[in-house]
N, CA, C and O atoms as a DFTB+ gen file, in Angstrom:
460 C
 N C O
     1  1      -8.346      47.244     -87.868
     2  2      -8.890      46.069     -87.202
     3  2      -7.784      45.264     -86.546
     4  3      -7.923      44.833     -85.402
     5  1      -6.672      45.056     -87.271
     6  2      -5.544      44.304     -86.731
     7  2      -4.929      45.035     -85.543
     8  3      -4.503      44.404     -84.576
     9  1      -4.881      46.354     -85.614
    10  2      -4.336      47.145     -84.517
    11  2      -5.195      46.987     -83.260
    12  3      -4.656      46.876     -82.159
    13  1      -6.525      46.976     -83.408
    14  2      -7.422      46.781     -82.265
    15  2      -7.223      45.409     -81.634
    16  3      -7.202      45.277     -80.410
    17  1      -7.078      44.394     -82.471
    18  2      -6.866      43.034     -81.974
    19  2      -5.551      42.944     -81.205
    20  3      -5.494      42.351     -80.128
    21  1      -4.511      43.527     -81.755
    22  2      -3.217      43.519     -81.093
    23  2      -3.282      44.263     -79.763
    24  3      -2.737      43.796     -78.764
    25  1      -3.939      45.405     -79.745
    26  2      -4.099      46.174     -78.517
    27  2      -4.877      45.380     -77.471
    28  3      -4.517      45.388     -76.294
    29  1      -5.937      44.698     -77.890
    30  2      -6.726      43.878     -76.966
    31  2      -5.882      42.747     -76.374
    32  3      -6.003      42.443     -75.188
    33  1      -5.034      42.127     -77.188
    34  2      -4.163      41.058     -76.700
    35  2      -3.140      41.573     -75.700
    36  3      -2.855      40.909     -74.703
    37  1      -2.589      42.744     -75.957
    38  2      -1.617      43.338     -75.042
    39  2      -2.280      43.658     -73.706
    40  3      -1.714      43.375     -72.651
    41  1      -3.466      44.239     -73.745
    42  2      -4.195      44.570     -72.510
    43  2      -4.528      43.295     -71.748
    44  3      -4.367      43.246     -70.528
    45  1      -4.989      42.264     -72.448
    46  2      -5.328      40.994     -71.790
    47  2      -4.094      40.375     -71.152
    48  3      -4.181      39.834     -70.049
    49  1      -2.958      40.442     -71.814
    50  2      -1.725      39.876     -71.265
    51  2      -1.283      40.622     -70.013
    52  3      -0.687      40.025     -69.117
    53  1      -1.566      41.904     -69.942
    54  2      -1.162      42.701     -68.787
    55  2      -2.020      42.433     -67.563
    56  3      -1.537      42.585     -66.441
    57  1      -3.260      42.046     -67.736
    58  2      -4.154      41.858     -66.595
    59  2      -4.344      40.411     -66.204
    60  3      -4.948      40.135     -65.168
    61  1      -3.851      39.477     -66.993
    62  2      -4.022      38.059     -66.671
    63  2      -3.043      37.647     -65.578
    64  3      -1.907      38.117     -65.534
    65  1      -3.503      36.762     -64.698
    66  2      -2.632      36.190     -63.680
    67  2      -2.800      34.690     -63.694
    68  3      -3.817      34.172     -64.153
    69  1      -1.796      33.991     -63.188
    70  2      -1.868      32.541     -63.102
    71  2      -1.441      32.092     -61.719
    72  3      -0.765      32.824     -60.997
    73  1      -1.844      30.872     -61.354
    74  2      -1.427      30.266     -60.094
    75  2      -1.027      28.833     -60.384
    76  3      -1.871      28.011     -60.740
    77  1       0.238      28.531     -60.235
    78  2       0.741      27.192     -60.493
    79  2       1.303      26.621     -59.206
    80  3       2.134      27.249     -58.550
    81  1       0.846      25.419     -58.841
    82  2       1.295      24.813     -57.595
    83  2       2.316      23.711     -57.804
    84  3       2.808      23.148     -56.826
    85  1       2.648      23.388     -59.025
    86  2       3.615      22.328     -59.294
    87  2       5.020      22.768     -58.926
    88  3       5.296      23.967     -58.887
    89  1       5.921      21.819     -58.652
    90  2       7.259      22.186     -58.195
    91  2       8.103      22.891     -59.246
    92  3       9.040      23.607     -58.892
    93  1       7.804      22.712     -60.520
    94  2       8.619      23.331     -61.556
    95  2       8.086      24.694     -61.970
    96  3       8.736      25.397     -62.743
    97  1       6.927      25.078     -61.475
    98  2       6.333      26.362     -61.826
    99  2       6.273      27.305     -60.632
   100  3       5.730      28.404     -60.738
   101  1       6.811      26.899     -59.528
   102  2       6.717      27.683     -58.301
   103  2       7.484      28.990     -58.441
   104  3       8.593      29.026     -58.974
   105  1       6.890      30.027     -57.966
   106  2       7.537      31.330     -57.921
   107  2       7.798      31.643     -56.452
   108  3       6.910      31.485     -55.615
   109  1       8.977      32.075     -56.145
   110  2       9.264      32.408     -54.751
   111  2       8.662      33.762     -54.424
   112  3       8.610      34.659     -55.266
   113  1       8.218      33.891     -53.205
   114  2       7.608      35.133     -52.755
   115  2       8.633      35.940     -51.983
   116  3       9.172      35.449     -50.992
   117  1       8.918      37.162     -52.404
   118  2       9.909      37.958     -51.687
   119  2       9.434      38.345     -50.294
   120  3      10.244      38.802     -49.488
   121  1       8.145      38.179     -49.978
   122  2       7.626      38.558     -48.679
   123  2       7.751      37.437     -47.660
   124  3       7.514      37.668     -46.474
   125  1       8.116      36.229     -48.080
   126  2       8.218      35.107     -47.170
   127  2       9.558      35.149     -46.455
   128  3      10.612      35.208     -47.089
   129  1       9.507      35.117     -45.164
   130  2      10.704      35.141     -44.349
   131  2      10.688      33.915     -43.445
   132  3       9.777      33.757     -42.633
   133  1      11.684      33.050     -43.579
   134  2      11.725      31.841     -42.756
   135  2      12.994      31.744     -41.932
   136  3      13.197      30.744     -41.242
   137  1      13.841      32.734     -41.982
   138  2      15.105      32.701     -41.252
   139  2      14.968      33.102     -39.795
   140  3      13.892      33.511     -39.358
   141  1      16.049      32.986     -39.045
   142  2      16.006      33.292     -37.613
   143  2      15.828      34.769     -37.302
   144  3      15.496      35.114     -36.168
   145  1      16.040      35.652     -38.272
   146  2      15.940      37.089     -38.028
   147  2      14.608      37.688     -38.467
   148  3      14.499      38.906     -38.605
   149  1      13.599      36.857     -38.686
   150  2      12.292      37.349     -39.116
   151  2      11.559      37.984     -37.938
   152  3      11.581      37.454     -36.827
   153  1      10.920      39.106     -38.181
   154  2      10.160      39.772     -37.137
   155  2       8.792      39.150     -36.950
   156  3       8.438      38.207     -37.658
   157  1       8.021      39.662     -36.010
   158  2       6.693      39.121     -35.708
   159  2       5.740      39.262     -36.889
   160  3       4.820      38.458     -37.044
   161  1       5.953      40.275     -37.721
   162  2       5.061      40.483     -38.866
   163  2       5.451      39.624     -40.060
   164  3       4.752      39.610     -41.074
   165  1       6.564      38.910     -39.942
   166  2       7.025      38.076     -41.054
   167  2       6.117      36.874     -41.225
   168  3       5.285      36.578     -40.367
   169  1       6.287      36.187     -42.343
   170  2       5.392      35.091     -42.717
   171  2       5.374      33.967     -41.704
   172  3       4.293      33.572     -41.266
   173  1       6.505      33.440     -41.316
   174  2       6.528      32.344     -40.361
   175  2       7.173      31.099     -40.930
   176  3       7.922      31.165     -41.905
   177  1       6.878      29.963     -40.318
   178  2       7.505      28.691     -40.647
   179  2       6.793      28.009     -41.805
   180  3       5.603      27.706     -41.713
   181  1       7.514      27.766     -42.895
   182  2       6.927      27.095     -44.058
   183  2       7.424      25.661     -44.196
   184  3       7.194      25.030     -45.228
   185  1       8.094      25.137     -43.185
   186  2       8.635      23.790     -43.293
   187  2       7.560      22.715     -43.156
   188  3       7.794      21.563     -43.522
   189  1       6.386      23.074     -42.635
   190  2       5.290      22.116     -42.502
   191  2       4.009      22.703     -43.088
   192  3       3.879      23.917     -43.241
   193  1       3.068      21.820     -43.411
   194  2       1.761      22.273     -43.891
   195  2       1.038      23.066     -42.795
   196  3       0.332      24.030     -43.091
   197  1       1.210      22.664     -41.541
   198  2       0.593      23.388     -40.431
   199  2       1.107      24.819     -40.371
   200  3       0.337      25.754     -40.151
   201  1       2.415      24.986     -40.568
   202  2       2.996      26.329     -40.564
   203  2       2.418      27.203     -41.661
   204  3       2.159      28.385     -41.437
   205  1       2.210      26.635     -42.852
   206  2       1.622      27.393     -43.962
   207  2       0.172      27.752     -43.643
   208  3      -0.262      28.866     -43.936
   209  1      -0.586      26.822     -43.045
   210  2      -1.965      27.118     -42.664
   211  2      -2.002      28.263     -41.656
   212  3      -2.877      29.126     -41.733
   213  1      -1.070      28.279     -40.722
   214  2      -1.016      29.355     -39.724
   215  2      -0.653      30.692     -40.350
   216  3      -1.177      31.729     -39.944
   217  1       0.237      30.678     -41.331
   218  2       0.583      31.913     -42.049
   219  2      -0.658      32.459     -42.747
   220  3      -0.944      33.654     -42.674
   221  1      -1.395      31.575     -43.426
   222  2      -2.606      32.004     -44.133
   223  2      -3.625      32.571     -43.149
   224  3      -4.229      33.611     -43.408
   225  1      -3.815      31.887     -42.020
   226  2      -4.789      32.344     -41.017
   227  2      -4.392      33.713     -40.466
   228  3      -5.242      34.579     -40.262
   229  1      -3.112      33.895     -40.232
   230  2      -2.627      35.171     -39.702
   231  2      -2.817      36.302     -40.704
   232  3      -3.162      37.420     -40.322
   233  1      -2.594      36.015     -41.991
   234  2      -2.710      37.057     -43.016
   235  2      -4.139      37.225     -43.524
   236  3      -4.479      38.258     -44.101
   237  1      -4.984      36.199     -43.308
   238  2      -6.367      36.274     -43.773
   239  2      -6.526      36.064     -45.267
   240  3      -7.510      36.513     -45.854
   241  1      -5.556      35.376     -45.899
   242  2      -5.677      35.096     -47.326
   243  2      -4.940      33.811     -47.676
   244  3      -3.939      33.450     -47.058
   245  1      -5.472      33.135     -48.688
   246  2      -4.850      31.903     -49.166
   247  2      -3.679      32.246     -50.074
   248  3      -3.766      33.150     -50.906
   249  1      -2.583      31.512     -49.904
   250  2      -1.416      31.721     -50.761
   251  2      -0.435      30.576     -50.548
   252  3      -0.406      29.955     -49.486
   253  1       0.367      30.307     -51.572
   254  2       1.464      29.363     -51.446
   255  2       2.662      30.146     -50.920
   256  3       2.963      31.238     -51.401
   257  1       3.339      29.578     -49.931
   258  2       4.442      30.293     -49.294
   259  2       5.790      29.612     -49.446
   260  3       6.761      30.035     -48.820
   261  1       5.876      28.573     -50.259
   262  2       7.162      27.912     -50.465
   263  2       7.521      27.000     -49.299
   264  3       6.658      26.628     -48.504
   265  1       8.791      26.645     -49.200
   266  2       9.250      25.766     -48.141
   267  2       8.985      24.301     -48.425
   268  3       9.141      23.455     -47.544
   269  1       8.585      23.996     -49.650
   270  2       8.194      22.644     -50.014
   271  2       8.663      22.366     -51.429
   272  3       8.423      23.161     -52.337
   273  1       9.337      21.232     -51.617
   274  2       9.847      20.921     -52.956
   275  2       8.899      20.027     -53.749
   276  3       9.224      19.626     -54.867
   277  1       7.751      19.713     -53.198
   278  2       6.779      18.868     -53.876
   279  2       5.519      19.664     -54.167
   280  3       5.552      20.894     -54.208
   281  1       4.405      18.963     -54.368
   282  2       3.144      19.627     -54.678
   283  2       2.442      20.070     -53.405
   284  3       2.527      19.399     -52.376
   285  1       1.748      21.202     -53.476
   286  2       1.051      21.766     -52.328
   287  2      -0.292      22.323     -52.778
   288  3      -0.392      22.955     -53.830
   289  1      -1.312      22.087     -51.979
   290  2      -2.622      22.665     -52.237
   291  2      -3.058      23.465     -51.024
   292  3      -2.830      23.045     -49.890
   293  1      -3.678      24.606     -51.246
   294  2      -4.184      25.419     -50.145
   295  2      -5.683      25.613     -50.319
   296  3      -6.194      25.603     -51.439
   297  1      -6.381      25.788     -49.207
   298  2      -7.820      25.969     -49.257
   299  2      -8.332      26.745     -48.070
   300  3      -7.591      27.049     -47.136
   301  1      -9.628      27.064     -48.121
   302  2     -10.257      27.839     -47.069
   303  2     -11.706      27.389     -46.960
   304  3     -12.322      27.040     -47.967
   305  1     -12.262      27.393     -45.741
   306  2     -13.646      26.987     -45.562
   307  2     -14.167      27.360     -44.193
   308  3     -13.461      27.958     -43.381
   309  1     -15.425      26.996     -43.947
   310  2     -16.088      27.317     -42.689
   311  2     -15.748      26.369     -41.554
   312  3     -16.123      26.620     -40.408
   313  1     -15.048      25.288     -41.850
   314  2     -14.628      24.322     -40.832
   315  2     -13.294      23.735     -41.286
   316  3     -12.907      23.893     -42.444
   317  1     -12.584      23.053     -40.369
   318  2     -11.324      22.432     -40.798
   319  2     -11.535      21.443     -41.945
   320  3     -10.752      21.421     -42.894
   321  1     -12.586      20.627     -41.863
   322  2     -12.849      19.644     -42.923
   323  2     -13.163      20.321     -44.254
   324  3     -12.713      19.866     -45.305
   325  1     -13.934      21.406     -44.211
   326  2     -14.270      22.127     -45.442
   327  2     -13.027      22.775     -46.054
   328  3     -12.874      22.787     -47.275
   329  1     -12.149      23.306     -45.223
   330  2     -10.918      23.920     -45.723
   331  2     -10.029      22.867     -46.380
   332  3      -9.476      23.100     -47.454
   333  1      -9.892      21.710     -45.734
   334  2      -9.078      20.636     -46.310
   335  2      -9.683      20.132     -47.618
   336  3      -8.960      19.839     -48.570
   337  1     -11.015      20.031     -47.659
   338  2     -11.692      19.547     -48.867
   339  2     -11.543      20.522     -50.033
   340  3     -11.615      20.113     -51.192
   341  1     -11.339      21.802     -49.741
   342  2     -11.223      22.789     -50.815
   343  2      -9.800      22.925     -51.353
   344  3      -9.576      23.662     -52.313
   345  1      -8.845      22.233     -50.757
   346  2      -7.463      22.280     -51.256
   347  2      -7.385      21.596     -52.616
   348  3      -7.939      20.513     -52.803
   349  1      -6.705      22.223     -53.557
   350  2      -6.497      21.556     -54.836
   351  2      -5.555      20.377     -54.595
   352  3      -4.750      20.390     -53.664
   353  1      -5.671      19.361     -55.448
   354  2      -4.809      18.200     -55.265
   355  2      -4.382      17.644     -56.607
   356  3      -4.943      17.981     -57.650
   357  1      -3.385      16.793     -56.557
   358  2      -2.858      16.196     -57.784
   359  2      -3.137      14.701     -57.837
   360  3      -2.577      14.009     -58.688
   361  1      -3.983      14.182     -56.958
   362  2      -4.343      12.776     -56.960
   363  2      -3.348      11.876     -56.257
   364  3      -3.549      10.663     -56.192
   365  1      -2.299      12.438     -55.742
   366  2      -1.296      11.643     -55.042
   367  2      -1.569      11.623     -53.546
   368  3      -2.423      12.356     -53.047
   369  1      -0.847      10.791     -52.853
   370  2      -1.047      10.631     -51.409
   371  2      -0.689      11.911     -50.657
   372  3       0.290      12.580     -50.987
   373  1      -1.483      12.242     -49.653
   374  2      -1.209      13.387     -48.788
   375  2      -0.120      12.967     -47.798
   376  3      -0.260      11.958     -47.107
   377  1       0.959      13.743     -47.733
   378  2       2.052      13.424     -46.816
   379  2       2.101      14.366     -45.618
   380  3       2.774      14.071     -44.631
   381  1       1.398      15.491     -45.691
   382  2       1.361      16.446     -44.587
   383  2       0.159      17.357     -44.806
   384  3      -0.148      17.735     -45.937
   385  1      -0.511      17.702     -43.728
   386  2      -1.624      18.648     -43.837
   387  2      -1.789      19.390     -42.526
   388  3      -1.385      18.911     -41.466
   389  1      -2.387      20.563     -42.615
   390  2      -2.623      21.358     -41.415
   391  2      -3.752      22.335     -41.639
   392  3      -4.050      22.715     -42.771
   393  1      -4.385      22.744     -40.537
   394  2      -5.452      23.741     -40.582
   395  2      -5.240      24.754     -39.462
   396  3      -4.636      24.444     -38.436
   397  1      -5.740      25.955     -39.671
   398  2      -5.672      27.002     -38.652
   399  2      -6.834      27.957     -38.867
   400  3      -7.243      28.215     -39.998
   401  1      -7.355      28.475     -37.771
   402  2      -8.481      29.406     -37.839
   403  2      -7.981      30.842     -37.816
   404  3      -7.174      31.223     -36.969
   405  1      -8.475      31.627     -38.761
   406  2      -8.093      33.026     -38.843
   407  2      -8.951      33.910     -37.959
   408  3      -9.990      33.483     -37.456
   409  1      -8.515      35.129     -37.775
   410  2      -9.274      36.098     -36.991
   411  2     -10.615      36.403     -37.638
   412  3     -11.537      36.873     -36.970
   413  1     -10.731      36.137     -38.948
   414  2     -11.971      36.363     -39.675
   415  2     -12.975      35.225     -39.470
   416  3     -14.079      35.272     -40.012
   417  1     -12.593      34.193     -38.683
   418  2     -13.481      33.073     -38.400
   419  2     -13.395      31.949     -39.412
   420  3     -13.945      30.871     -39.186
   421  1     -12.710      32.180     -40.530
   422  2     -12.567      31.141     -41.553
   423  2     -11.400      30.226     -41.200
   424  3     -10.465      30.620     -40.502
   425  1     -11.479      28.999     -41.700
   426  2     -10.404      28.029     -41.524
   427  2      -9.562      27.999     -42.788
   428  3     -10.097      28.022     -43.896
   429  1      -8.256      27.948     -42.627
   430  2      -7.296      27.886     -43.719
   431  2      -6.573      26.546     -43.642
   432  3      -6.283      26.052     -42.553
   433  1      -6.289      25.969     -44.787
   434  2      -5.666      24.649     -44.822
   435  2      -4.556      24.588     -45.848
   436  3      -4.515      25.358     -46.807
   437  1      -3.655      23.644     -45.614
   438  2      -2.590      23.335     -46.559
   439  2      -2.413      21.827     -46.569
   440  3      -2.378      21.187     -45.518
   441  1      -2.302      21.263     -47.775
   442  2      -1.993      19.849     -47.948
   443  2      -0.742      19.745     -48.807
   444  3      -0.574      20.483     -49.779
   445  1       0.119      18.830     -48.440
   446  2       1.304      18.548     -49.247
   447  2       1.216      17.111     -49.719
   448  3       0.815      16.220     -48.971
   449  1       1.595      16.897     -50.965
   450  2       1.418      15.611     -51.619
   451  2       2.741      14.954     -51.962
   452  3       3.759      15.627     -52.130
   453  1       2.716      13.631     -52.063
   454  2       3.898      12.855     -52.452
   455  2       4.277      13.223     -53.884
   456  3       3.428      13.604     -54.690
   457  1       5.544      13.104     -54.174
   458  2       6.023      13.383     -55.535
   459  2       5.594      12.325     -56.484
   460  3       5.907      12.397     -57.672
């Protein structure tokens, strides 16, 4: 019985994923390229929320792309307002935000919050 429980815990640990948007839990993405030598297929500019929204729209998926030392929320919706409303937030003031429409017709958004 104990062996089954241990095996179940190991399997659960292997398949679980997390998403943390706080500045101390951020994981850098090896696929993000922000330097001058990035090709057309590279991620793009992460220095602004608009740049992150455009990266998401181009890739067709929501993701945090770095380039920000504070809190960031990303979202997606059928309109710019819906995408912005779906961004997670920390209750602090929004200091930057952007939206972009993807080829799939969905709107992608990014909000950045004050520390």
